C-alpha positions as CSV (number, residue, x, y, z in Angstrom):
1,X,0.0,0.0,0.0
2,X,1.6,3.2,-1.2
3,X,0.9,6.8,-1.1
4,X,-0.2,6.5,-4.7
5,X,-2.9,3.9,-3.7
6,X,-4.3,6.4,-1.2
7,X,-4.2,9.3,-3.6
8,X,-5.7,7.2,-6.4
9,X,-8.6,6.0,-4.1
10,X,-9.4,9.5,-3.0
11,X,-9.2,10.9,-6.5
12,X,-11.4,8.2,-8.2
13,X,-13.9,7.3,-5.6
14,X,-16.8,9.6,-5.0
15,X,-19.4,7.2,-3.5
16,X,-18.2,5.4,-0.3
17,X,-20.1,2.5,1.3
18,X,-19.2,2.5,5.0
19,X,-19.4,-1.0,6.4
20,X,-20.2,-0.7,10.1
21,X,-21.3,2.9,10.0
22,X,-22.8,3.8,13.4
23,X,-25.7,6.3,13.7
24,X,-24.1,7.4,17.0
25,X,-22.2,10.8,16.5
26,X,-19.5,9.9,19.0
27,X,-18.3,6.8,17.1
28,X,-15.3,7.0,14.8
29,X,-17.3,5.6,11.9
30,X,-19.8,8.4,12.1
31,X,-17.2,11.1,12.4
32,X,-15.2,9.9,9.5
33,X,-18.3,9.4,7.3
34,X,-19.6,12.9,8.2
35,X,-16.2,14.5,7.4
36,X,-16.1,12.8,4.0
37,X,-19.8,13.7,3.3
38,X,-18.9,17.3,4.2
39,X,-16.1,17.2,1.6
40,X,-18.4,16.2,-1.2
41,X,-18.4,12.4,-1.0
42,X,-21.7,10.4,-1.1
43,X,-21.9,8.1,1.9
44,X,-23.8,4.8,1.7
45,X,-24.3,3.4,5.2
46,X,-24.0,-0.4,5.5
47,X,-25.5,-1.4,8.9
48,X,-28.3,-4.0,9.3
49,X,-29.4,-2.3,12.5
50,X,-29.9,1.2,11.1
51,X,-32.5,2.6,8.7
52,X,-30.7,5.9,8.0
53,X,-27.4,7.5,8.9
54,X,-26.3,11.0,7.9
55,X,-29.5,11.5,6.0
56,X,-28.7,8.5,3.7
57,X,-30.7,5.2,3.6
58,X,-28.8,2.4,5.3
59,X,-28.5,-1.0,3.8
60,X,-28.0,-4.4,5.4
61,X,-25.3,-5.5,2.9
62,X,-23.1,-4.2,0.2
63,X,-24.9,-6.3,-2.3
64,X,-28.3,-4.8,-1.3
65,X,-26.8,-1.2,-1.5
66,X,-25.2,-1.9,-4.9
67,X,-28.7,-2.6,-6.3
68,X,-29.6,1.0,-5.7
69,X,-26.3,2.9,-5.8
70,X,-23.0,2.6,-7.7
71,X,-20.3,2.1,-5.1
72,X,-16.7,3.2,-5.7
73,X,-15.1,2.6,-2.4
74,X,-15.9,0.2,0.5
75,X,-14.6,1.7,3.7
76,X,-14.5,-0.9,6.6
77,X,-15.1,-0.3,10.3
78,X,-15.2,-4.0,11.2
79,X,-12.8,-6.4,12.9
80,X,-10.0,-7.8,10.8
81,X,-11.5,-11.3,10.9
82,X,-14.8,-9.9,9.4
83,X,-13.0,-8.5,6.3
84,X,-12.8,-11.5,3.9
85,X,-16.5,-11.8,3.1
86,X,-16.7,-7.9,2.9
87,X,-13.7,-7.9,0.5
88,X,-15.4,-10.6,-1.6
89,X,-18.6,-8.6,-1.7
90,X,-16.7,-5.5,-2.7
91,X,-15.2,-7.4,-5.6
92,X,-18.6,-8.8,-6.6
93,X,-20.3,-5.4,-6.7
94,X,-17.5,-3.9,-8.8
95,X,-16.1,-1.5,-6.3
96,X,-12.8,0.2,-7.2
97,X,-11.3,0.4,-3.8
98,X,-11.3,-1.4,-0.5
99,X,-10.2,0.7,2.5
100,X,-9.5,-0.7,5.9
101,X,-9.5,1.8,8.7
102,X,-6.7,2.2,11.3
103,X,-6.0,-1.0,13.2
104,X,-7.6,-3.2,10.5
105,X,-5.3,-5.5,8.5
106,X,-6.2,-8.6,6.7
107,X,-3.5,-9.5,4.2
108,X,-5.4,-12.5,2.7
109,X,-8.5,-10.4,2.0
110,X,-6.4,-7.5,0.7
111,X,-4.5,-9.8,-1.7
112,X,-7.8,-11.3,-3.0
113,X,-9.2,-7.8,-3.6
114,X,-6.0,-6.6,-5.3
115,X,-6.0,-9.7,-7.5
116,X,-9.5,-8.7,-8.6
117,X,-8.3,-5.2,-9.6
118,X,-9.3,-3.2,-6.5
119,X,-7.0,-0.6,-5.0
120,X,-6.5,-1.6,-1.4
121,X,-5.5,0.5,1.6
122,X,-5.1,-1.0,5.1
123,X,-4.6,0.4,8.5
124,X,-5.2,4.0,7.5
125,X,-7.9,6.5,8.5
126,X,-9.7,7.8,5.4
127,X,-10.4,11.2,7.1
128,X,-6.8,11.7,8.1
129,X,-5.5,10.8,4.7
130,X,-8.0,13.0,2.9
131,X,-7.1,15.9,5.2
132,X,-3.4,15.3,4.6
133,X,-3.8,15.3,0.8
134,X,-6.2,18.3,0.7
């Protein structure tokens, strides 16, 4: 994962599905998604326990969301062991990028997503990287 992968993802991905997006404003997932939304990105919440987050309809799965919205990036706020099926779903829906937030690393899932043509970023905060490059 290089600086160019980060820059490429941010330049080419305008619709971000956030897996594990909490409707609670004090949670990191909410703060990061709100920041990205405030900077012109469309947020698609993926949370089976929510109906709406940040004014956007929430979906139970990436597959369900992709039936309604074209998703460029899948941003994950889930435990590392939960990533492989999410990565496979990101590939299946035709996402361009898989982004794993700080503290999340799953090399097997990352390699599978990269082999399928996705740009993969692991263990980095989307908000921090966007702010750094802006």
